[in-house]
N, C-alpha and C positions, 0 to 999 in steps of 0.2 A: 514758170520751171524749168530747169537746165537740162537743156540735153546735156547724158553723160560725157565724159570725151570724146565720147563716140562711138557712135549710135551701137553698138557693139553692144553696151552697157543694157542696154533695154533688154534683151532679149528674155532672161530667165524668172522677172518678176525679183530677181530679190536684189539688196542691197551691192551697189558693185565694192570693189576691191579698193582699196585708200592709193588714190595718187600722193607721186612722192610730193611729199608737205617742202610748202615754197609760198612762198606772201600772197601768189597768184589766186597758187590753187592747195588753200589749205585741205587739210582733210577733212570727211564727214563724218560726222557725230553718227555713231546707230541712232534708232528713232527712238529707243526708249531715255536714249540721254540726250535728247535733244528739252528745251526748256520751252513751256508753251509762249508762244509765239503770236501777242495780239494782231500784228499784224494779217499773219496768213490766218491766222480762224477770224478776222475782218472780209478772208477773202472766201467766206463759204457760206453766204447767207441763207437764211430758212428756206429749206423746197416744198414748194408744196407741187403736187399734181399736172399737167398743164391739161387735160381733158380731153373732154374730145374721144371720139370712135378710133378703133385701132384704124393705122392703119395697115391697107393692104397687104400683106406680105409673103416672102421667100425663104426661102430656110432650107437649109444643109445646102448650099452651094457652093463647085469649084468652082476658082478662077485660073487656071495654067499657063503658064507662062512659056511659053513653046519654044524652042531652041531654032537661032537665029544665025547669022552673020554676026550680031554684038554680040551676044553671051550663046548659052550651050552648059547645060548642067551635063558632061559628056560620061556620067559612071558615079555612084556611091556606095560603098559598102562599108561594114568591119569598122564604125565610126569616123570616117569620115568622107568628102566631096571630090569631084575632082572636075576642073569646072576650065573653062575655054571664055573671055576677054577681049572679043580680037582676035589677036594670033595669038596672044597668052595665056598658057595653062596654067591655073595654081590650085594644088590641091591646101587643105584646110582640113581641119575635126568638122566633124558632124553629126553631135553627140542623136541623131534620130535615126542615123542609118546604119540600123542595125540588124541588115542582111546582110548576105554575100554581096560582094561586088559581080556586077556581070565582063565585064571586062577585065585582063592578065596584065601579071604585075608588068609586062614589061611596057601596056599604054602607060599607067600609071607612072613612070619612068623618067618619062616626055616632060612631067612639069618642068615649067622655066622659077616657080616659086615653090618651096613648102613653107608653111607657118607650124615651127616646132617653137616648145613650150610646153605655158597650161593649158590642157583640153578643158579645165572650164570656159564658160565662154563668156565669163569676164574678166579672168585672166589677163593678164599684159603676157606677151611673146615675144618671141620676134621669125622674124622671116629667113630661110635661111635658099640659097640660088644655085642649086645644083647644076646648073647648064652657062655659067655665065653669071658674071655679076648685073645688076642694075639696078637703073636708078629708080627714088626712094616714089617718084611720081613719071609718070606715062600716060602718054595718051588715049583715051576709048572714044565713043560713040551710041548712041542711041535714036536710031532711027533716024542718020542721017547730019545728027546734032550733035559734038565732040563735045567734050568733057574732060576730065585729070580723074584718073584712079590713082591714087593712095596706096602703100602697101603699107597698113596701120599697126602698132602694138597692140590693137585688139582685133588682129587676125581679118577686118576689114576693108574692102577697096574702095568706100568712098557712094554705094550705088546697090540696089538692095533690088537685083532684075525682076523677082515675085513682085513686083511693085507695079511695071509696064502696062500688067492690066487694064488698069488704072490710071495709067496713065493717059493711053491710047484711049477708053473712055471718057477722057477727062478731054481730050483733045475733040474728039467729035463731036463733048456736047457743046463745046465753045465752035465749033466751028457751021453747027446748026443749029446757033443759036439766030433770031431774029429779032433782038431788046430795041432796035432803035439807038446802040449805044454799044460801047466793047465789053465784052465782061468784063466784070469783075471778079476775081478768084482772089481767096486769103487760104496760106499754108500754114500749117499752126508746126510750130517743129519741125522746121523744115531742111535741117541738115544741108549738106551740099549744094540742095539749089535746085535739082534735074525738073524736084517735078514742079520746077518755076518758071524751071526756064521752057518747060514743056508747052506750059499754059502760053506762055509771056509769045513763043511763036505760032502758038494758035492764032493769036490776035488780043489775048489780056490785056488786061492792066493790073496789074499782081503787086499782093501785100507777103511778104516772107518776113517769120516771125520768128529768130531760133534766141535761146538763152546766150551762146558759147560765142564767142567772137571768134576764138578759131574759124569756128563754122563756118560763118556766111562771110570771111574773111575764104575760104574753101569757094565758095559756093560765088562768090564776088569773081575769082582768078575764068569758076564755068563758066561766068556768063561772057567774060572777052574770048576763052575757047570758043564758047557755042558759032561767038558772029552778034550778041545778040544786046553790045554795051550799049545803045541803040533804044532799048527796049523798055518800058511805064515799070519798073523794078523795083518797091522798093523796098529796102534789105533794114531789117530793122530787127536789133538788138533787147530780148526786153522776155520779161516775165508771160506768158504766153496768155494765163487766165487775167494778170493783171491787165495786159494789150486787150481781149477779150472785152473786159466790163468796160474800160472805159470808150472801146465801142463804142458800147451798148448803148453807152449815154451818149455819148454825140450821134448818134440816129444815125453812123455811119450804119452799110449793109454790102454785103457777097451776094454772089448769083453761087461761086461754087466755094467749099468753102472744104479744106482736106484738111488731118488730125492723126498722124503719127505718134503719138506722147509713148512716154518710156514709160519702166513698169517706176522706175524711183530718177529722180535727178533734184539737182539742184540749180535754184534763179541767181541771174550776177546781181544780186543782194542777201543770199541767203537764203532764198527765198526755199522751206521741202516740199515735193512731187511725191503722192504716192497715187498711185491711180486709181489704187480702189477706194480713196478718200475723196481724191479730188475731181477722178472722171466724169461723176454729175452735174457738181457745180458746172465743171469748165463745160459741160453743153446745154445745162442749161443755159449757158451767155452766150456759144455761141447758134443755138434755136434763136436769138432777139436779133443774129445779125444776118439771117435764109435773107436776102430780097424777098420782093412779090411775082419775083419770075426765075423763081431759084431753080436752076438747072440742078445740081445736087453737092451732095455733105456726105464724105467720106470722113471713115472711122478705123483706123485699123489700130494691133496692140502682137507684143509678140510672146510670145513659149509665154505666159502668164498664165495662173493658177485657177486654169477656167477654162470653159467653151463656146463656143460665138453663141451660145444661146444669150448670157450674162450682156454681150453689148448690144446683139436683140433685141431684149428687151429694156431696157436700157434706153433705150431708140426711141421704141417705142412710147413708155414713159413720154418722154421729152417733148414727141413730134405729135405725139396723137393729135388728132384733127386737121392734120395740116393736110393739101394734096400734095399727090403726090405717091409712090411705095415707098416699102421698106429691103430689100436683099442684104441677106448678110450666111458667111460661110469664115470656109479657108482660103488661101491664096498658096500655090503649087509651083512645087520648078517641075516640067518634066523631063525625064530625064533622055539623051537621046539615044543610048543604050539599051536596049530590052522595054517596057511595060512600066518601071516603079515611075513615082512621081514621089518627090519631096514636098512634104509642108513643112511652112515659112512662118503664119502667121493666119490670123483672123481676121475680119474685116466686117463690117453692116456697113450701109451705105444709102442713104436717102436719094432717091432720083427723083427727080420735077415731072409734073405731068409730059407725054409725048419720049421723054428722054430716053433715049437707047433702045429703043421697041421693048421687045418682049425675048433680050437676050438672055440665053445662060451665059 
């Protein structure tokens, strides 16, 4: 399953706008134009319920990413958001911000970079730099770990700050593990690799999978920037479902698994990914990769036409009868000005026994 050109294409659950035609990036066909693909159908074996009791559960959770020195949502409203990445102020569209801003125009006018162009989430555009030219790539950090931000044509910078709550929970689960060996972590649809680097810094042995060579190249640049060149990370360019099914046949298992799939994408060999069609099969395969000392499995989805209950019930079906508990809800960015929060995505996570206690 290919992550679209940049992770931004996953947001609204629609087929992304075609990229410029070239040999290495042919235009994607609408779904109704795709001929039956025997390889793709072979990846979807007949499903059956796992059986067993429902996991202890908690729904409607809200995990809030609070402002800090690395990132802050400064303000939002009138279809935009104003953010601070380190010391860089960025202004870009945010369709969910239907309210009025808290800060005045003078605060918004201080932005170093403003995204202009198509206001649709999949639409390409460009950046304007009203306070002077900036390099396309610029240094950022997360909890003291350096990485590279980038002004992409799809408005994003290579990091999704709302995921910080999961990254910190993952680091805690790694640090508190007493397995007699390093924690094994699998990051599917790994994009620019921040989750992989956080896990490696905490001491995990990491397998990072993404269908985009460009994204993996960026991730490896981030590895060097973070000072983790010697960390045990495998960078694998592959279709996520094919990789997971092969790992299952090999008998390999992981203690922590992250999945951040797009709504739509293509793999390196043209494999077609549609979230609602393919996610159940992927989760069936992922469930077979959980180790007997499982720590956590985290699934996130961005702005698909569903609620977090859809993810929750699918995880319940696939993981029924296993140890641990299931928590589902939304990831939100807590705004620095006022009491507004912006919801960015939904999640469902399976936590092993004793992991994170009973944290909200």
